[in-house]
N, C-alpha and C positions, 0 to 999 in steps of 0.2 A: 427872515423870520427869527426873532430873538429866541434864544434857548435859555431857559431859567432852571437852575438846579435848586430844589428845596430840600433841606436837610434838617430833620427834627426826629427825635425818637418817639414823639407823641403823634400817632397816626391820625388822630382827629385834627390836629393842627395842620398837618400836611394836606389832608383831604379838604379842609376848609380853605386853605390857601389855593389849592388847585381849582376849587370852584370859583373863588373870587378873581383868580388870575386867568380864568378860562376865557381866552380871547383867541379867535382863529389865527391871529398873527403870532401867538406864542406857542412854543413847544416846551412842555413842562417835564422835567425829570425828577425822580425821587431818590432820596437816600435816607436810611433810618438811623445812621450814626455818622460821625465825622470821618471815621476811617473809611467807610464805604463811599462817602462823598469824595474823599481824596482819591480813592481808587478810580471812581467814575471819571473824575476830572483828568487824572493822569492817563487813562486809557482812551479818552476822547481825542479827537483831532485838535490840534492847536487852534485856539480861537473858536472852539465849538460853543462855549457858553458865553452869554452876554451879561449874566447876573447870577449871584448865588444868595439865597436866604439860608442862614445857618444858625442853629441853636448853639449856645456856648456850652451848657452843661450836658454832656453826652456820656454814655457809659464806657466807651472804649478810648476816645481821645477827645480832649476839649476843643471847642470851636476856635479858640484863639490860636492854638497850635496848628490846626488844619488851615486856618486862614493865612497864617504866616507862611506855611509851605506852599499854598496856592499862589500867594503874592511873590514868591521867589521866581515863579515862571510866568506870571501874567498880571496885568493891571486890571483885571476884571473887577467890577464893583461887587463888594460883599456887604450884605446887610445882616447884622447880627440880631437874632431874635432871642430874647432871654428873660428869665424871671429875675435876674440880677438887676435890681433897680437903684442901687446905691450910686450916688454921684461918682464915687471912686471907681466903680465898675464901668460906668459909662465912659469916663475919662480914659481909663486903661484901654478899653476896646477901641475907642476912636484913635488914641495915640499909637496903638500898635498896628493900625491899618484898616480898620473898618470904615466903610464909606457911609454907613448909617448905623444906628443902634436903636432898636425898638424893644420896649419892655412889654412882657406879658403881664396881665392880659392886654391885648391890643384890639383895636377895631380893624377888621379885615379891609375896609375901604381905605383906611389910612395906609396900611401896608401896600395896597395896590397903588395908591398915589405915589408913595415913596419909591416903589419899584419902577414905575413909569418915569419918574424924575431921574433916577439913576440911569435907566436905559437911554433916555433922551440925551443926557450929558455924555455918556460913554459912546453911544453910536454917532452922535453929532461930531464929537472930537476925533472920530476915526478909530477908536479903540477896538471895535469889533470888525473892522474891515481889514482884510489881509490883501495887500496889493500883489498882483501876479505879474506886474511889470518888472522887467529886468533891463537895466541900462548897462551897456558895456562900453568902456573907454579904454582902449589899449588892452591890457591884460586884467583890468579891474572890472568886476561885476558889482553893481549895486542893485539890491532887491528892495 
């Protein structure tokens, strides 16, 4: 079951995304600022989340900084949601590691399609699968 973390300081946006992403196969988690999202990510088990939707302009920490910190530990897909619609903002977001960039206002069905696309790619390539197999050769263990 894919776990998705939604981080936005606008509760209406989080609630709308929860409705559109309500799929019995998804587990949705919420954060109301990027610092909280980072704490939830760091406290979760490694590989717990399969995608993150994150606003850039947040009151405590910007989404770019939070995304960079998350990507230091994981290759989880991060989709930035933002009102920053200038081409330079989009280019910056994608160049520093966003897997997708969606400007507000957005159509929730488009966000849903983009999340499904990122999950398909991430899970198909094995990003969300943690192998429990251990191979031992002599004194060397491979996990």
